[in-house]
C-alpha positions in Angstrom: 87.0 102.3 114.0 87.2 99.2 111.9 90.4 97.3 112.1 92.2 95.5 109.3 93.2 92.7 111.7 91.3 89.8 110.1 92.5 87.0 112.3 91.9 88.7 115.7 95.5 88.6 117.0 95.6 92.4 117.3 98.3 92.9 114.6 97.9 94.0 111.0 100.4 91.8 109.3 101.1 89.2 106.6 98.8 86.6 108.3 95.9 89.0 107.7 96.9 89.7 104.2 97.0 85.9 103.5 93.5 85.6 105.0 92.3 88.4 102.7 94.0 86.8 99.7 92.5 83.4 100.5 89.0 84.9 100.6 89.3 87.0 97.4 86.0 87.1 95.3 84.0 85.5 98.1 80.9 86.9 99.6 78.6 86.0 102.5 74.8 86.0 102.1 74.5 88.3 105.1 77.2 90.6 103.5 79.2 90.3 106.8 82.6 88.7 106.2 85.5 89.5 108.5 87.6 90.1 105.3 85.0 92.6 103.8 86.5 95.8 105.2 86.2 98.1 102.1 84.9 100.4 101.0 84.7 102.0 104.4 82.8 102.0 106.7 81.0 98.7 106.3 82.3 96.9 103.2 80.3 96.1 100.1 79.5 92.4 100.5 82.4 90.9 98.6 86.1 90.5 99.3 88.0 92.2 96.5 90.7 94.8 95.7 88.8 97.5 97.7 89.5 95.4 100.9 93.2 95.0 100.0 93.4 98.8 99.6 91.9 99.4 103.1 94.1 96.7 104.6 97.3 98.3 103.1 96.4 101.7 104.6 96.2 100.1 108.1 99.4 98.2 107.5 101.3 101.3 106.4 100.0 103.2 109.4 100.8 100.4 111.9 104.4 100.1 110.6 104.9 103.9 110.4 103.8 104.5 113.9 104.7 101.3 115.7 101.1 100.2 116.3 97.4 101.0 116.0 96.9 102.0 119.6 
């Protein structure tokens, strides 16, 4: 399962959202950015609104259930 935790601290939170926002409209030549999480399962090579949508689903789930574990 892919996780929306972009900074590696194990929490899906505002720090990850900031990292996604800071990387909007960026792409990596290899197509593998830690912020490129949407569309599922592997991303599409660019950080955009699709990645924010995937992130928000994880964030809603984490806060609704008390964690991703």
